[in-house]
All heavy atoms as TSV, in Angstrom:
chain	resi	resn	atom	element	x	y	z
A	1	MET	N	N	2.340	-39.678	-51.408
A	1	MET	CA	C	2.538	-38.452	-50.701
A	1	MET	C	C	2.271	-38.706	-49.217
A	1	MET	O	O	1.180	-39.069	-48.828
A	1	MET	CB	C	1.579	-37.428	-51.260
A	1	MET	CG	C	1.749	-36.130	-50.631
A	1	MET	SD	S	0.465	-35.146	-51.209
A	1	MET	CE	C	0.867	-33.843	-51.923
A	2	SER	N	N	3.263	-38.523	-48.432
A	2	SER	CA	C	3.107	-38.779	-47.001
A	2	SER	C	C	2.975	-37.453	-46.248
A	2	SER	O	O	3.624	-36.468	-46.581
A	2	SER	CB	C	4.292	-39.569	-46.472
A	2	SER	OG	O	5.432	-38.768	-46.559
A	3	VAL	N	N	2.121	-37.473	-45.265
A	3	VAL	CA	C	1.897	-36.277	-44.467
A	3	VAL	C	C	2.776	-36.375	-43.223
A	3	VAL	O	O	2.742	-37.353	-42.505
A	3	VAL	CB	C	0.415	-36.193	-44.034
A	3	VAL	CG1	C	0.189	-34.990	-43.149
A	3	VAL	CG2	C	-0.473	-36.164	-45.248
A	4	ARG	N	N	3.585	-35.366	-43.064
A	4	ARG	CA	C	4.470	-35.336	-41.906
A	4	ARG	C	C	3.779	-34.650	-40.734
A	4	ARG	O	O	3.106	-33.646	-40.908
A	4	ARG	CB	C	5.714	-34.530	-42.217
A	4	ARG	CG	C	6.830	-35.308	-42.696
A	4	ARG	CD	C	7.990	-34.367	-42.682
A	4	ARG	NE	N	9.194	-35.010	-43.074
A	4	ARG	CZ	C	10.352	-34.441	-43.032
A	4	ARG	NH1	N	10.457	-33.206	-42.638
A	4	ARG	NH2	N	11.415	-35.075	-43.417
A	5	MET	N	N	3.954	-35.192	-39.554
A	5	MET	CA	C	3.427	-34.564	-38.347
A	5	MET	C	C	4.441	-33.524	-37.874
A	5	MET	O	O	5.621	-33.830	-37.740
A	5	MET	CB	C	3.225	-35.611	-37.245
A	5	MET	CG	C	2.205	-36.663	-37.577
A	5	MET	SD	S	0.545	-36.048	-37.560
A	5	MET	CE	C	0.295	-35.817	-35.850
A	6	ARG	N	N	3.951	-32.325	-37.672
A	6	ARG	CA	C	4.848	-31.288	-37.167
A	6	ARG	C	C	4.994	-31.448	-35.666
A	6	ARG	O	O	4.015	-31.665	-34.962
A	6	ARG	CB	C	4.280	-29.903	-37.455
A	6	ARG	CG	C	4.554	-29.481	-38.873
A	6	ARG	CD	C	4.000	-28.155	-39.204
A	6	ARG	NE	N	4.310	-27.111	-38.213
A	6	ARG	CZ	C	3.993	-25.845	-38.392
A	6	ARG	NH1	N	3.369	-25.470	-39.474
A	6	ARG	NH2	N	4.279	-24.960	-37.479
A	7	ARG	N	N	6.208	-31.356	-35.203
A	7	ARG	CA	C	6.457	-31.459	-33.770
A	7	ARG	C	C	6.182	-30.121	-33.108
A	7	ARG	O	O	6.500	-29.075	-33.653
A	7	ARG	CB	C	7.905	-31.845	-33.506
A	7	ARG	CG	C	8.207	-33.258	-33.933
A	7	ARG	CD	C	9.573	-33.626	-33.526
A	7	ARG	NE	N	9.509	-34.079	-32.126
A	7	ARG	CZ	C	10.563	-34.478	-31.444
A	7	ARG	NH1	N	11.746	-34.458	-31.986
A	7	ARG	NH2	N	10.429	-34.894	-30.215
A	8	ARG	N	N	5.579	-30.182	-31.939
A	8	ARG	CA	C	5.362	-28.970	-31.154
A	8	ARG	C	C	6.690	-28.514	-30.563
A	8	ARG	O	O	7.446	-29.330	-30.062
A	8	ARG	CB	C	4.415	-29.270	-29.999
A	8	ARG	CG	C	3.000	-28.924	-30.298
A	8	ARG	CD	C	2.124	-29.348	-29.185
A	8	ARG	NE	N	2.007	-28.317	-28.176
A	8	ARG	CZ	C	1.270	-28.436	-27.096
A	8	ARG	NH1	N	0.629	-29.553	-26.866
A	8	ARG	NH2	N	1.184	-27.471	-26.239
A	9	PRO	N	N	6.933	-27.230	-30.613
A	9	PRO	CA	C	8.167	-26.761	-29.979
A	9	PRO	C	C	8.075	-26.951	-28.461
A	9	PRO	O	O	7.018	-26.785	-27.863
A	9	PRO	CB	C	8.229	-25.288	-30.346
A	9	PRO	CG	C	6.888	-24.921	-30.836
A	9	PRO	CD	C	6.193	-26.171	-31.253
A	10	ARG	N	N	9.185	-27.312	-27.861
A	10	ARG	CA	C	9.203	-27.549	-26.424
A	10	ARG	C	C	9.403	-26.239	-25.684
A	10	ARG	O	O	10.019	-25.310	-26.191
A	10	ARG	CB	C	10.321	-28.508	-26.061
A	10	ARG	CG	C	10.100	-29.861	-26.633
A	10	ARG	CD	C	11.193	-30.780	-26.230
A	10	ARG	NE	N	10.991	-32.071	-26.858
A	10	ARG	CZ	C	11.426	-33.191	-26.355
A	10	ARG	NH1	N	12.097	-33.194	-25.232
A	10	ARG	NH2	N	11.205	-34.322	-26.975
A	11	LEU	N	N	8.870	-26.200	-24.487
A	11	LEU	CA	C	9.066	-25.024	-23.655
A	11	LEU	C	C	10.481	-25.040	-23.098
A	11	LEU	O	O	10.936	-26.042	-22.559
A	11	LEU	CB	C	8.075	-25.002	-22.496
A	11	LEU	CG	C	6.626	-24.689	-22.829
A	11	LEU	CD1	C	5.780	-24.755	-21.565
A	11	LEU	CD2	C	6.507	-23.330	-23.450
A	12	SER	N	N	11.120	-23.920	-23.215
A	12	SER	CA	C	12.444	-23.798	-22.631
A	12	SER	C	C	12.401	-22.748	-21.536
A	12	SER	O	O	11.436	-21.978	-21.410
A	12	SER	CB	C	13.474	-23.397	-23.694
A	12	SER	OG	O	13.228	-22.077	-24.124
A	13	TYR	N	N	13.414	-22.701	-20.747
A	13	TYR	CA	C	13.508	-21.714	-19.679
A	13	TYR	C	C	13.440	-20.308	-20.262
A	13	TYR	O	O	12.765	-19.431	-19.727
A	13	TYR	CB	C	14.811	-21.917	-18.901
A	13	TYR	CG	C	15.007	-20.927	-17.786
A	13	TYR	CD1	C	14.328	-21.070	-16.595
A	13	TYR	CD2	C	15.872	-19.859	-17.938
A	13	TYR	CE1	C	14.500	-20.166	-15.563
A	13	TYR	CE2	C	16.053	-18.944	-16.920
A	13	TYR	CZ	C	15.375	-19.106	-15.732
A	13	TYR	OH	O	15.543	-18.204	-14.720
A	14	ALA	N	N	14.108	-20.087	-21.383
A	14	ALA	CA	C	14.124	-18.763	-22.009
A	14	ALA	C	C	12.728	-18.354	-22.478
A	14	ALA	O	O	12.333	-17.191	-22.333
A	14	ALA	CB	C	15.096	-18.756	-23.183
A	15	ASN	N	N	11.971	-19.289	-23.026
A	15	ASN	CA	C	10.611	-18.978	-23.471
A	15	ASN	C	C	9.710	-18.596	-22.300
A	15	ASN	O	O	8.937	-17.644	-22.380
A	15	ASN	CB	C	9.999	-20.172	-24.195
A	15	ASN	CG	C	10.625	-20.407	-25.547
A	15	ASN	OD1	O	11.294	-19.547	-26.084
A	15	ASN	ND2	N	10.419	-21.599	-26.077
A	16	VAL	N	N	9.808	-19.341	-21.212
A	16	VAL	CA	C	8.972	-19.071	-20.050
A	16	VAL	C	C	9.326	-17.725	-19.439
A	16	VAL	O	O	8.450	-16.911	-19.120
A	16	VAL	CB	C	9.120	-20.199	-19.007
A	16	VAL	CG1	C	8.412	-19.852	-17.707
A	16	VAL	CG2	C	8.588	-21.514	-19.577
A	17	MET	N	N	10.605	-17.447	-19.263
A	17	MET	CA	C	11.034	-16.197	-18.642
A	17	MET	C	C	10.717	-14.992	-19.527
A	17	MET	O	O	10.355	-13.929	-19.020
A	17	MET	CB	C	12.531	-16.246	-18.311
A	17	MET	CG	C	12.849	-17.241	-17.203
A	17	MET	SD	S	11.818	-17.068	-15.733
A	17	MET	CE	C	12.345	-15.514	-15.114
A	18	SER	N	N	10.831	-15.128	-20.824
A	18	SER	CA	C	10.510	-14.000	-21.700
A	18	SER	C	C	9.008	-13.710	-21.676
A	18	SER	O	O	8.594	-12.551	-21.702
A	18	SER	CB	C	10.984	-14.265	-23.126
A	18	SER	OG	O	10.315	-15.379	-23.674
A	19	THR	N	N	8.188	-14.745	-21.596
A	19	THR	CA	C	6.750	-14.544	-21.493
A	19	THR	C	C	6.408	-13.854	-20.171
A	19	THR	O	O	5.598	-12.923	-20.134
A	19	THR	CB	C	6.010	-15.888	-21.586
A	19	THR	OG1	O	6.375	-16.527	-22.811
A	19	THR	CG2	C	4.509	-15.695	-21.529
A	20	PHE	N	N	7.034	-14.290	-19.090
A	20	PHE	CA	C	6.825	-13.653	-17.798
A	20	PHE	C	C	7.262	-12.187	-17.836
A	20	PHE	O	O	6.571	-11.313	-17.299
A	20	PHE	CB	C	7.607	-14.403	-16.708
A	20	PHE	CG	C	7.517	-13.750	-15.375
A	20	PHE	CD1	C	6.368	-13.845	-14.610
A	20	PHE	CD2	C	8.587	-13.027	-14.874
A	20	PHE	CE1	C	6.277	-13.229	-13.375
A	20	PHE	CE2	C	8.509	-12.411	-13.640
A	20	PHE	CZ	C	7.361	-12.506	-12.887
A	21	ALA	N	N	8.355	-11.887	-18.468
A	21	ALA	CA	C	8.845	-10.511	-18.554
A	21	ALA	C	C	7.876	-9.624	-19.330
A	21	ALA	O	O	7.665	-8.459	-18.967
A	21	ALA	CB	C	10.224	-10.484	-19.212
A	22	VAL	N	N	7.273	-10.155	-20.372
A	22	VAL	CA	C	6.311	-9.379	-21.157
A	22	VAL	C	C	5.081	-9.060	-20.309
A	22	VAL	O	O	4.613	-7.918	-20.282
A	22	VAL	CB	C	5.902	-10.141	-22.441
A	22	VAL	CG1	C	4.695	-9.498	-23.099
A	22	VAL	CG2	C	7.069	-10.190	-23.414
A	23	PHE	N	N	4.566	-10.037	-19.566
A	23	PHE	CA	C	3.403	-9.790	-18.708
A	23	PHE	C	C	3.734	-8.812	-17.584
A	23	PHE	O	O	2.929	-7.965	-17.230
A	23	PHE	CB	C	2.856	-11.096	-18.140
A	23	PHE	CG	C	2.018	-11.858	-19.130
A	23	PHE	CD1	C	2.470	-13.050	-19.655
A	23	PHE	CD2	C	0.787	-11.366	-19.539
A	23	PHE	CE1	C	1.708	-13.750	-20.569
A	23	PHE	CE2	C	0.015	-12.063	-20.450
A	23	PHE	CZ	C	0.485	-13.259	-20.966
A	24	ALA	N	N	4.920	-8.918	-17.033
A	24	ALA	CA	C	5.316	-8.000	-15.964
A	24	ALA	C	C	5.456	-6.578	-16.502
A	24	ALA	O	O	5.064	-5.613	-15.845
A	24	ALA	CB	C	6.632	-8.459	-15.342
A	25	ALA	N	N	5.977	-6.432	-17.695
A	25	ALA	CA	C	6.150	-5.101	-18.284
A	25	ALA	C	C	4.803	-4.478	-18.644
A	25	ALA	O	O	4.588	-3.286	-18.442
A	25	ALA	CB	C	7.034	-5.194	-19.522
A	26	LEU	N	N	3.889	-5.283	-19.147
A	26	LEU	CA	C	2.580	-4.769	-19.537
A	26	LEU	C	C	1.688	-4.521	-18.327
A	26	LEU	O	O	0.906	-3.571	-18.310
A	26	LEU	CB	C	1.892	-5.742	-20.498
A	26	LEU	CG	C	2.542	-5.897	-21.863
A	26	LEU	CD1	C	1.799	-6.955	-22.677
A	26	LEU	CD2	C	2.574	-4.581	-22.608
A	27	GLY	N	N	1.799	-5.371	-17.321
A	27	GLY	CA	C	0.941	-5.259	-16.158
A	27	GLY	C	C	1.473	-4.331	-15.090
A	27	GLY	O	O	0.746	-3.879	-14.231
A	28	GLY	N	N	2.739	-4.047	-15.124
A	28	GLY	CA	C	3.345	-3.204	-14.103
A	28	GLY	C	C	3.741	-4.023	-12.894
A	28	GLY	O	O	3.228	-5.098	-12.642
A	29	THR	N	N	4.672	-3.506	-12.150
A	29	THR	CA	C	5.153	-4.222	-10.975
A	29	THR	C	C	5.009	-3.354	-9.732
A	29	THR	O	O	5.786	-3.446	-8.801
A	29	THR	CB	C	6.620	-4.626	-11.149
A	29	THR	OG1	O	7.390	-3.445	-11.405
A	29	THR	CG2	C	6.789	-5.606	-12.282
A	30	ALA	N	N	4.007	-2.475	-9.720
A	30	ALA	CA	C	3.820	-1.553	-8.603
A	30	ALA	C	C	3.227	-2.281	-7.412
A	30	ALA	O	O	2.487	-3.248	-7.549
A	30	ALA	CB	C	2.904	-0.412	-9.019
A	31	PHE	N	N	3.572	-1.810	-6.230
A	31	PHE	CA	C	2.985	-2.347	-5.016
A	31	PHE	C	C	2.788	-1.201	-4.037
A	31	PHE	O	O	3.450	-0.181	-4.113
A	31	PHE	CB	C	3.852	-3.447	-4.406
A	31	PHE	CG	C	5.201	-2.972	-3.970
A	31	PHE	CD1	C	5.418	-2.557	-2.660
A	31	PHE	CD2	C	6.253	-2.913	-4.859
A	31	PHE	CE1	C	6.651	-2.113	-2.249
A	31	PHE	CE2	C	7.493	-2.470	-4.460
A	31	PHE	CZ	C	7.696	-2.063	-3.149
A	32	ALA	N	N	1.870	-1.374	-3.127
A	32	ALA	CA	C	1.570	-0.330	-2.154
A	32	ALA	C	C	2.134	-0.719	-0.802
A	32	ALA	O	O	2.005	-1.849	-0.373
A	32	ALA	CB	C	0.066	-0.134	-2.051
A	33	ALA	N	N	2.728	0.241	-0.160
A	33	ALA	CA	C	3.245	0.021	1.185
A	33	ALA	C	C	2.905	1.245	2.013
A	33	ALA	O	O	3.184	2.369	1.628
A	33	ALA	CB	C	4.742	-0.194	1.138
A	34	ALA	N	N	2.267	1.024	3.129
A	34	ALA	CA	C	1.903	2.134	3.998
A	34	ALA	C	C	3.125	2.566	4.797
A	34	ALA	O	O	3.687	1.775	5.541
A	34	ALA	CB	C	0.789	1.713	4.933
A	35	PRO	N	N	3.547	3.802	4.628
A	35	PRO	CA	C	4.729	4.257	5.363
A	35	PRO	C	C	4.386	4.495	6.831
A	35	PRO	O	O	3.282	4.908	7.167
A	35	PRO	CB	C	5.096	5.563	4.675
A	35	PRO	CG	C	3.817	6.059	4.111
A	35	PRO	CD	C	3.027	4.824	3.741
A	36	LEU	N	N	5.326	4.222	7.692
A	36	LEU	CA	C	5.154	4.464	9.116
A	36	LEU	C	C	5.695	5.850	9.420
A	36	LEU	O	O	6.879	6.124	9.211
A	36	LEU	CB	C	5.898	3.410	9.932
A	36	LEU	CG	C	5.800	3.547	11.434
A	36	LEU	CD1	C	4.347	3.413	11.873
A	36	LEU	CD2	C	6.645	2.501	12.108
A	37	ILE	N	N	4.830	6.725	9.878
A	37	ILE	CA	C	5.214	8.104	10.151
A	37	ILE	C	C	5.230	8.299	11.647
A	37	ILE	O	O	4.271	7.967	12.339
A	37	ILE	CB	C	4.230	9.090	9.496
A	37	ILE	CG1	C	4.232	8.891	7.987
A	37	ILE	CG2	C	4.590	10.523	9.846
A	37	ILE	CD1	C	3.189	9.699	7.266
A	38	THR	N	N	6.326	8.836	12.142
A	38	THR	CA	C	6.439	9.097	13.569
A	38	THR	C	C	6.158	10.563	13.854
A	38	THR	O	O	6.126	11.394	12.949
A	38	THR	CB	C	7.843	8.744	14.079
A	38	THR	OG1	O	8.791	9.587	13.422
A	38	THR	CG2	C	8.174	7.283	13.809
A	39	GLY	N	N	5.954	10.875	15.118
A	39	GLY	CA	C	5.664	12.249	15.519
A	39	GLY	C	C	6.804	13.214	15.217
A	39	GLY	O	O	6.583	14.397	14.983
A	40	LYS	N	N	8.028	12.715	15.217
A	40	LYS	CA	C	9.187	13.569	14.938
A	40	LYS	C	C	9.207	14.044	13.488
A	40	LYS	O	O	9.803	15.067	13.168
A	40	LYS	CB	C	10.482	12.818	15.244
A	40	LYS	CG	C	10.661	12.511	16.708
A	40	LYS	CD	C	11.923	11.724	16.948
A	40	LYS	CE	C	12.077	11.371	18.414
A	40	LYS	NZ	N	13.286	10.581	18.652
A	41	GLU	N	N	8.582	13.287	12.591
A	41	GLU	CA	C	8.590	13.624	11.173
A	41	GLU	C	C	7.477	14.596	10.784
A	41	GLU	O	O	7.475	15.116	9.674
A	41	GLU	CB	C	8.461	12.352	10.345
A	41	GLU	CG	C	9.616	11.398	10.536
A	41	GLU	CD	C	9.362	10.044	9.916
A	41	GLU	OE1	O	8.202	9.720	9.612
A	41	GLU	OE2	O	10.340	9.319	9.742
A	42	ILE	N	N	6.534	14.850	11.689
A	42	ILE	CA	C	5.402	15.725	11.389
A	42	ILE	C	C	5.717	17.141	11.836
A	42	ILE	O	O	6.088	17.381	12.981
A	42	ILE	CB	C	4.126	15.217	12.090
A	42	ILE	CG1	C	3.773	13.826	11.563
A	42	ILE	CG2	C	2.974	16.179	11.862
A	42	ILE	CD1	C	2.617	13.184	12.275
A	43	LYS	N	N	5.563	18.085	10.935
A	43	LYS	CA	C	5.791	19.487	11.274
A	43	LYS	C	C	4.589	20.040	12.026
A	43	LYS	O	O	3.476	19.539	11.887
A	43	LYS	CB	C	6.030	20.310	10.003
A	43	LYS	CG	C	7.282	19.909	9.267
A	43	LYS	CD	C	7.470	20.743	8.018
A	43	LYS	CE	C	8.717	20.293	7.273
A	43	LYS	NZ	N	8.921	21.042	6.046
A	44	ASP	N	N	4.815	21.095	12.806
A	44	ASP	CA	C	3.735	21.706	13.579
A	44	ASP	C	C	2.616	22.184	12.652
A	44	ASP	O	O	2.865	22.752	11.588
A	44	ASP	CB	C	4.256	22.885	14.395
A	44	ASP	CG	C	5.153	22.414	15.527
A	44	ASP	OD1	O	5.083	21.222	15.879
A	44	ASP	OD2	O	5.927	23.233	16.050
A	45	SER	N	N	1.385	21.931	13.050
A	45	SER	CA	C	0.173	22.356	12.340
A	45	SER	C	C	0.052	21.785	10.929
A	45	SER	O	O	-0.618	22.354	10.081
A	45	SER	CB	C	0.097	23.883	12.283
A	45	SER	OG	O	0.101	24.435	13.570
A	46	SER	N	N	0.718	20.670	10.652
A	46	SER	CA	C	0.621	20.093	9.308
A	46	SER	C	C	-0.497	19.056	9.211
A	46	SER	O	O	-0.944	18.730	8.121
A	46	SER	CB	C	1.944	19.461	8.902
A	46	SER	OG	O	2.258	18.381	9.761
A	47	ILE	N	N	-0.978	18.539	10.340
A	47	ILE	CA	C	-2.063	17.564	10.341
A	47	ILE	C	C	-3.375	18.293	10.631
A	47	ILE	O	O	-3.485	19.030	11.595
A	47	ILE	CB	C	-1.828	16.478	11.410
A	47	ILE	CG1	C	-0.524	15.739	11.150
A	47	ILE	CG2	C	-2.997	15.505	11.463
A	47	ILE	CD1	C	-0.525	14.924	9.888
A	48	THR	N	N	-4.360	18.071	9.782
A	48	THR	CA	C	-5.671	18.688	9.979
A	48	THR	C	C	-6.681	17.598	10.330
A	48	THR	O	O	-6.371	16.406	10.275
A	48	THR	CB	C	-6.129	19.423	8.707
A	48	THR	OG1	O	-6.288	18.464	7.658
A	48	THR	CG2	C	-5.126	20.483	8.293
A	49	SER	N	N	-7.899	17.988	10.674
A	49	SER	CA	C	-8.920	17.005	11.031
A	49	SER	C	C	-9.281	16.107	9.850
A	49	SER	O	O	-9.701	14.965	10.050
A	49	SER	CB	C	-10.166	17.712	11.554
A	49	SER	OG	O	-10.711	18.547	10.557
A	50	ALA	N	N	-9.092	16.586	8.642
A	50	ALA	CA	C	-9.379	15.760	7.464
A	50	ALA	C	C	-8.370	14.622	7.320
A	50	ALA	O	O	-8.653	13.615	6.676
A	50	ALA	CB	C	-9.370	16.619	6.204
A	51	ASP	N	N	-7.188	14.768	7.934
A	51	ASP	CA	C	-6.151	13.747	7.839
A	51	ASP	C	C	-6.319	12.622	8.856
A	51	ASP	O	O	-5.651	11.599	8.758
A	51	ASP	CB	C	-4.772	14.382	8.052
A	51	ASP	CG	C	-4.447	15.422	6.999
A	51	ASP	OD1	O	-4.833	15.205	5.835
A	51	ASP	OD2	O	-3.801	16.430	7.330
A	52	VAL	N	N	-7.204	12.804	9.841
A	52	VAL	CA	C	-7.372	11.829	10.917
A	52	VAL	C	C	-8.685	11.082	10.713
A	52	VAL	O	O	-9.725	11.681	10.491
A	52	VAL	CB	C	-7.379	12.539	12.296
A	52	VAL	CG1	C	-7.574	11.533	13.417
A	52	VAL	CG2	C	-6.092	13.314	12.495
A	53	LYS	N	N	-8.609	9.754	10.806
A	53	LYS	CA	C	-9.793	8.915	10.646
A	53	LYS	C	C	-10.723	9.118	11.842
A	53	LYS	O	O	-10.283	9.175	12.984
A	53	LYS	CB	C	-9.368	7.452	10.550
A	53	LYS	CG	C	-10.498	6.496	10.302
A	53	LYS	CD	C	-9.978	5.081	10.189
A	53	LYS	CE	C	-11.113	4.109	10.034
A	53	LYS	NZ	N	-10.632	2.725	9.989
A	54	ASN	N	N	-12.006	9.218	11.583
A	54	ASN	CA	C	-12.996	9.396	12.642
A	54	ASN	C	C	-12.937	8.241	13.646
A	54	ASN	O	O	-12.789	7.088	13.268
A	54	ASN	CB	C	-14.409	9.484	12.060
A	54	ASN	CG	C	-14.637	10.788	11.336
A	54	ASN	OD1	O	-13.942	11.775	11.561
A	54	ASN	ND2	N	-15.614	10.802	10.451
A	55	ARG	N	N	-13.042	8.577	14.927
A	55	ARG	CA	C	-13.062	7.638	16.043
A	55	ARG	C	C	-11.767	6.837	16.176
A	55	ARG	O	O	-11.759	5.744	16.744
A	55	ARG	CB	C	-14.258	6.690	15.949
A	55	ARG	CG	C	-15.587	7.406	16.044
A	55	ARG	CD	C	-16.746	6.420	15.920
A	55	ARG	NE	N	-18.023	7.088	15.983
A	55	ARG	CZ	C	-18.616	7.686	14.966
A	55	ARG	NH1	N	-18.042	7.731	13.794
A	55	ARG	NH2	N	-19.787	8.267	15.110
A	56	SER	N	N	-10.664	7.327	15.655
A	56	SER	CA	C	-9.409	6.595	15.754
A	56	SER	C	C	-8.536	7.088	16.908
A	56	SER	O	O	-7.592	6.408	17.291
A	56	SER	CB	C	-8.622	6.698	14.445
A	56	SER	OG	O	-8.239	8.045	14.205
A	57	LEU	N	N	-8.838	8.255	17.473
A	57	LEU	CA	C	-8.040	8.796	18.570
A	57	LEU	C	C	-8.688	8.462	19.911
A	57	LEU	O	O	-9.903	8.458	20.040
A	57	LEU	CB	C	-7.905	10.319	18.427
A	57	LEU	CG	C	-7.205	10.802	17.160
A	57	LEU	CD1	C	-7.235	12.316	17.086
A	57	LEU	CD2	C	-5.781	10.290	17.101
A	58	THR	N	N	-7.847	8.171	20.898
A	58	THR	CA	C	-8.324	7.890	22.249
A	58	THR	C	C	-7.739	8.913	23.213
A	58	THR	O	O	-6.955	9.778	22.810
A	58	THR	CB	C	-7.913	6.472	22.695
A	58	THR	OG1	O	-6.486	6.418	22.762
A	58	THR	CG2	C	-8.409	5.413	21.722
A	59	GLU	N	N	-8.080	8.802	24.502
A	59	GLU	CA	C	-7.553	9.732	25.495
A	59	GLU	C	C	-6.030	9.655	25.593
A	59	GLU	O	O	-5.373	10.632	25.922
A	59	GLU	CB	C	-8.169	9.438	26.861
A	59	GLU	CG	C	-9.627	9.818	26.955
A	59	GLU	CD	C	-10.180	9.574	28.354
A	59	GLU	OE1	O	-9.378	9.427	29.299
A	59	GLU	OE2	O	-11.404	9.535	28.485
A	60	LEU	N	N	-5.468	8.510	25.317
A	60	LEU	CA	C	-4.013	8.339	25.397
A	60	LEU	C	C	-3.282	9.147	24.329
A	60	LEU	O	O	-2.084	9.398	24.449
A	60	LEU	CB	C	-3.652	6.858	25.267
A	60	LEU	CG	C	-4.198	5.944	26.363
A	60	LEU	CD1	C	-3.882	4.495	26.038
A	60	LEU	CD2	C	-3.619	6.338	27.707
A	61	ASP	N	N	-3.988	9.547	23.287
A	61	ASP	CA	C	-3.373	10.305	22.196
A	61	ASP	C	C	-3.265	11.795	22.500
A	61	ASP	O	O	-2.664	12.534	21.724
A	61	ASP	CB	C	-4.170	10.110	20.897
A	61	ASP	CG	C	-4.136	8.668	20.435
A	61	ASP	OD1	O	-3.055	8.061	20.485
A	61	ASP	OD2	O	-5.199	8.153	20.044
A	62	PHE	N	N	-3.843	12.242	23.615
A	62	PHE	CA	C	-3.854	13.664	23.950
A	62	PHE	C	C	-3.089	13.906	25.249
A	62	PHE	O	O	-3.029	13.034	26.123
A	62	PHE	CB	C	-5.303	14.164	24.107
A	62	PHE	CG	C	-6.101	14.054	22.843
A	62	PHE	CD1	C	-6.922	12.956	22.621
A	62	PHE	CD2	C	-6.026	15.026	21.879
A	62	PHE	CE1	C	-7.658	12.851	21.450
A	62	PHE	CE2	C	-6.761	14.935	20.711
A	62	PHE	CZ	C	-7.580	13.839	20.492
A	63	ALA	N	N	-2.552	15.093	25.368
A	63	ALA	CA	C	-1.872	15.481	26.601
A	63	ALA	C	C	-2.901	15.692	27.704
A	63	ALA	O	O	-4.055	16.052	27.439
A	63	ALA	CB	C	-1.077	16.766	26.369
A	64	ALA	N	N	-2.476	15.476	28.948
A	64	ALA	CA	C	-3.386	15.640	30.089
A	64	ALA	C	C	-3.913	17.067	30.167
A	64	ALA	O	O	-5.071	17.298	30.508
A	64	ALA	CB	C	-2.680	15.260	31.390
A	65	SER	N	N	-3.075	18.036	29.821
A	65	SER	CA	C	-3.512	19.438	29.857
A	65	SER	C	C	-4.597	19.701	28.821
A	65	SER	O	O	-5.504	20.505	29.046
A	65	SER	CB	C	-2.321	20.369	29.640
A	65	SER	OG	O	-1.728	20.112	28.380
A	66	SER	N	N	-4.553	19.047	27.683
A	66	SER	CA	C	-5.583	19.208	26.656
A	66	SER	C	C	-6.898	18.579	27.102
A	66	SER	O	O	-7.974	19.124	26.853
A	66	SER	CB	C	-5.143	18.575	25.343
A	66	SER	OG	O	-4.020	19.219	24.831
A	67	LEU	N	N	-6.816	17.432	27.774
A	67	LEU	CA	C	-8.031	16.763	28.239
A	67	LEU	C	C	-8.707	17.562	29.352
A	67	LEU	O	O	-9.936	17.563	29.453
A	67	LEU	CB	C	-7.700	15.359	28.746
A	67	LEU	CG	C	-7.287	14.350	27.667
A	67	LEU	CD1	C	-6.883	13.037	28.302
A	67	LEU	CD2	C	-8.401	14.133	26.668
A	68	ALA	N	N	-7.911	18.255	30.148
A	68	ALA	CA	C	-8.481	19.054	31.242
A	68	ALA	C	C	-9.295	20.226	30.706
A	68	ALA	O	O	-10.210	20.698	31.386
A	68	ALA	CB	C	-7.369	19.551	32.155
A	69	LYS	N	N	-8.991	20.696	29.525
A	69	LYS	CA	C	-9.707	21.832	28.918
A	69	LYS	C	C	-11.052	21.438	28.327
A	69	LYS	O	O	-11.855	22.293	28.008
A	69	LYS	CB	C	-8.837	22.477	27.840
A	69	LYS	CG	C	-7.568	23.109	28.378
A	69	LYS	CD	C	-6.726	23.651	27.252
A	69	LYS	CE	C	-5.391	24.152	27.745
A	69	LYS	NZ	N	-4.534	24.608	26.632
A	70	LEU	N	N	-11.280	20.143	28.155
A	70	LEU	CA	C	-12.533	19.686	27.537
A	70	LEU	C	C	-13.684	19.881	28.518
A	70	LEU	O	O	-13.574	19.613	29.705
A	70	LEU	CB	C	-12.436	18.231	27.151
A	70	LEU	CG	C	-11.425	17.889	26.063
A	70	LEU	CD1	C	-11.387	16.382	25.834
A	70	LEU	CD2	C	-11.739	18.611	24.779
A	71	ARG	N	N	-14.794	20.354	28.012
A	71	ARG	CA	C	-15.992	20.569	28.828
A	71	ARG	C	C	-17.185	19.977	28.104
A	71	ARG	O	O	-17.177	19.813	26.903
A	71	ARG	CB	C	-16.223	22.061	29.053
A	71	ARG	CG	C	-15.123	22.696	29.847
A	71	ARG	CD	C	-15.409	24.129	30.106
A	71	ARG	NE	N	-14.223	24.724	30.710
A	71	ARG	CZ	C	-14.158	25.970	31.096
A	71	ARG	NH1	N	-15.189	26.752	30.948
A	71	ARG	NH2	N	-13.067	26.440	31.630
A	72	GLY	N	N	-18.201	19.702	28.854
A	72	GLY	CA	C	-19.421	19.185	28.263
A	72	GLY	C	C	-19.704	17.782	28.734
A	72	GLY	O	O	-18.918	17.160	29.450
A	73	ALA	N	N	-20.849	17.275	28.328
A	73	ALA	CA	C	-21.265	15.934	28.734
A	73	ALA	C	C	-20.411	14.886	28.035
A	73	ALA	O	O	-19.968	15.066	26.895
A	73	ALA	CB	C	-22.745	15.727	28.365
A	74	THR	N	N	-20.193	13.797	28.738
A	74	THR	CA	C	-19.432	12.692	28.151
A	74	THR	C	C	-20.255	12.075	27.027
A	74	THR	O	O	-21.426	11.780	27.201
A	74	THR	CB	C	-19.114	11.631	29.211
A	74	THR	OG1	O	-18.403	12.253	30.282
A	74	THR	CG2	C	-18.281	10.518	28.629
A	75	GLY	N	N	-19.637	11.906	25.878
A	75	GLY	CA	C	-20.395	11.410	24.726
A	75	GLY	C	C	-20.131	10.074	24.353
A	75	GLY	O	O	-19.868	9.075	24.518
């Protein structure tokens, strides 16, 4: 009685791609992209203080007339 050695199946392109497809389907293929929003796309009064990151605005972000209305000690 002779014992035969079983050959390992070889990897084929189809096997590799099908395995990749299964992992992609189970893991999802979502990605995040930060959209660039311009001033023309923002409606009046749609941005609130909660939407703006603290300390991210500078004097250049405000109109000169708005800066002239500011009073108080420089902080």
